[in-house]
ZAMARGU-4260 file (C-alpha; in steps of 0.2 Angstrom, whole numbers, plus 5000, padded with zeros to 4 digits):
<rodrens>
0) 5726/5173/5482 | 5738/5182/5494 | 5734/5201/5497 | 5750/5208/5487 | 5741/5203/5472
5) 5725/5208/5474 | 5719/5228/5474 | 5720/5237/5491 | 5710/5253/5487 | 5714/5261/5504
10) 5732/5261/5500 | 5733/5267/5483 | 5730/5286/5478 | 5717/5281/5464 | 5728/5280/5451
15) 5717/5268/5440 | 5705/5283/5441 | 5718/5295/5435 | 5732/5287/5424 | 5721/5273/5414
20) 5711/5282/5399 | 5695/5276/5391 | 5682/5281/5379 | 5663/5282/5379 | 5656/5264/5376
25) 5646/5251/5385 | 5660/5252/5400 | 5661/5269/5403 | 5648/5284/5399 | 5661/5296/5393
30) 5679/5299/5386 | 5693/5302/5399 | 5711/5304/5393 | 5728/5296/5402 | 5732/5308/5416
35) 5714/5316/5418 | 5705/5311/5434 | 5689/5304/5434 | 5676/5317/5436 | 5669/5308/5450
40) 5683/5305/5461 | 5685/5316/5478 | 5701/5324/5487 | 5702/5309/5497 | 5706/5298/5483
45) 5688/5290/5486 | 5675/5287/5472 | 5659/5297/5475 | 5648/5283/5465 | 5656/5269/5471
50) 5640/5260/5476 | 5632/5263/5460 | 5644/5261/5447 | 5638/5248/5437 | 5619/5259/5438
55) 5629/5275/5431 | 5638/5266/5416 | 5654/5262/5424 | 5655/5244/5420 | 5673/5246/5417
60) 5677/5251/5435 | 5668/5237/5442 | 5677/5225/5432 | 5696/5233/5434 | 5709/5225/5445
65) 5727/5230/5446 | 5733/5215/5455 | 5741/5226/5469 | 5750/5237/5459 | 5742/5252/5465
70) 5748/5250/5482 | 5764/5245/5477 | 5767/5258/5466 | 5760/5272/5478 | 5768/5265/5495
75) 5782/5256/5488 | 5789/5263/5472 | 5784/5281/5477 | 5786/5278/5497 | 5767/5286/5501
80) 5771/5302/5490 | 5755/5308/5483 | 5754/5313/5465 | 5744/5327/5469 | 5758/5335/5478
85) 5771/5337/5463 | 5763/5339/5447 | 5779/5331/5437 | 5781/5316/5447 | 5761/5314/5444
90) 5766/5311/5426 | 5779/5301/5429 | 5769/5290/5441 | 5755/5289/5429 | 5768/5281/5415
95) 5775/5269/5429 | 5758/5260/5435 | 5753/5252/5419 | 5769/5243/5419 | 5769/5239/5436
100) 5750/5233/5432 | 5756/5220/5420 | 5770/5213/5431 | 5757/5212/5445 | 5746/5202/5434
105) 5761/5190/5430 | 5762/5187/5448 | 5746/5183/5450 | 5746/5169/5437 | 5764/5164/5444
110) 5757/5162/5461 | 5743/5152/5456 | 5755/5140/5445 | 5767/5137/5459 | 5753/5131/5469
115) 5748/5117/5458 | 5753/5100/5463 | 5752/5096/5445 | 5765/5107/5439 | 5777/5102/5453
120) 5791/5098/5442 | 5791/5117/5435 | 5790/5122/5452 | 5809/5130/5453 | 5808/5137/5436
125) 5791/5145/5441 | 5799/5152/5456 | 5814/5161/5449 | 5803/5168/5437 | 5791/5175/5451
130) 5807/5181/5462 | 5812/5190/5445 | 5795/5196/5441 | 5794/5204/5458 | 5810/5212/5458
135) 5806/5222/5443 | 5790/5229/5453 | 5801/5237/5467 | 5814/5246/5455 | 5816/5265/5454
140) 5803/5274/5441 | 5817/5277/5429 | 5821/5257/5429 | 5803/5253/5428 | 5800/5264/5413
145) 5814/5257/5403 | 5810/5240/5405 | 5804/5229/5391 | 5789/5220/5396 | 5785/5211/5382
150) 5801/5204/5383 | 5801/5199/5400 | 5782/5192/5395 | 5791/5182/5382 | 5803/5171/5395
155) 5786/5169/5407 | 5772/5162/5393 | 5782/5145/5388 | 5781/5141/5406 | 5763/5146/5407
160) 5758/5134/5393 | 5770/5121/5400 | 5759/5121/5416 | 5742/5124/5407 | 5745/5108/5397
165) 5749/5097/5411 | 5737/5104/5424 | 5723/5104/5410 | 5726/5084/5405 | 5718/5077/5421
170) 5701/5086/5415 | 5703/5080/5398 | 5706/5063/5402 | 5688/5063/5412 | 5679/5072/5396
175) 5676/5068/5379 | 5691/5065/5374 | 5709/5076/5369 | 5707/5095/5366 | 5699/5099/5350
180) 5703/5115/5338 | 5690/5129/5338 | 5682/5130/5322 | 5679/5148/5324 | 5692/5161/5331
185) 5680/5166/5344 | 5664/5163/5353 | 5657/5180/5353 | 5638/5181/5356 | 5639/5160/5354
190) 5626/5148/5361 | 5638/5137/5374 | 5623/5130/5383 | 5626/5114/5393 | 5643/5109/5382
195) 5655/5099/5390 | 5673/5111/5388 | 5683/5102/5403 | 5700/5105/5402 | 5700/5116/5386
200) 5711/5130/5381 | 5702/5146/5381 | 5719/5158/5381 | 5715/5175/5373 | 5698/5168/5367
205) 5683/5181/5365 | 5668/5174/5375 | 5659/5192/5374 | 5640/5190/5378 | 5642/5170/5374
210) 5629/5160/5383 | 5640/5147/5393 | 5623/5143/5404 | 5625/5125/5414 | 5641/5122/5404
215) 5656/5111/5411 | 5671/5123/5412 | 5682/5113/5425 | 5699/5115/5422 | 5698/5126/5408
220) 5713/5139/5406 | 5705/5157/5406 | 5720/5166/5403 | 5717/5183/5393 | 5700/5177/5388
225) 5687/5191/5386 | 5671/5187/5398 | 5661/5203/5396 | 5644/5200/5397 | 5647/5180/5395
230) 5631/5170/5405 | 5640/5159/5418 | 5623/5155/5425 | 5623/5138/5433 | 5641/5133/5424
235) 5654/5125/5433 | 5670/5134/5434 | 5679/5123/5448 | 5698/5120/5447 | 5697/5134/5432
240) 5714/5139/5429 | 5722/5157/5427 | 5704/5164/5429 | 5704/5184/5437 | 5692/5193/5449
245) 5690/5205/5433 | 5686/5193/5421 | 5671/5185/5434 | 5666/5202/5438 | 5663/5208/5419
250) 5653/5192/5417 | 5636/5187/5423 | 5632/5171/5433 | 5621/5165/5449 | 5620/5157/5464
255) 5621/5140/5456 | 5638/5145/5447 | 5654/5137/5453 | 5668/5145/5456 | 5685/5141/5461
260) 5690/5145/5480 | 5701/5160/5474 | 5687/5169/5466 | 5674/5178/5475 | 5656/5179/5468
265) 5651/5195/5461 | 5638/5207/5472 | 5629/5210/5456 | 5625/5192/5452 | 5611/5192/5463
270) 5602/5175/5463
</rodrens>
């Protein structure tokens, strides 16, 4: 995907390392409040343990993706002004960042949708929503803070659903039949080894620690799915829809895992 919806830490003032709170868990080794700099953050906005985040218990950092919101807020919204220069501006910037992050995530999905041949009949609607969403990301801090994100999301979601339905239909025709309803609300820890799930809708599904080894996940809609510690070893995710780098970073896999071309294979997967 284009660089404007992918994090560029060199042009960001480490906003995710300061503005976002987290609690001690399997993803983080201690509690940190919103607006509190991570104890490993250096004065030049770099991480002192970047090369060993997983080993030190910061899996949440490894899997985080701002979709380009960090550099947008740092360099465009605040025109290169560092939050360290003004404590009042810093508080505002830390509130603006998560809002822009949500908008940039929407841009990521919209950008993918508009490139799909199967969604060509929806291209005008998608482009209109993309342009509107982009415009919201370059407003003043005051205007961004006043945005109703949920109202804007409600405008976009119906288009995502239409795109998903038309895109996945071609995969379901190649599979074992039409889409089936899940018999359970989630797949946490489920054994889904060697399962044919082509073209299925896994929107918002919990797949935490699920075993998806060697499963056929081609054309699956993964928007909002939780893949933390899911085992994708040998699984085929070619053509997966609305899959993010963050989701893949949080999962497990190996060299046999087939990924869509817009997602990079995580370095920690190994062989």
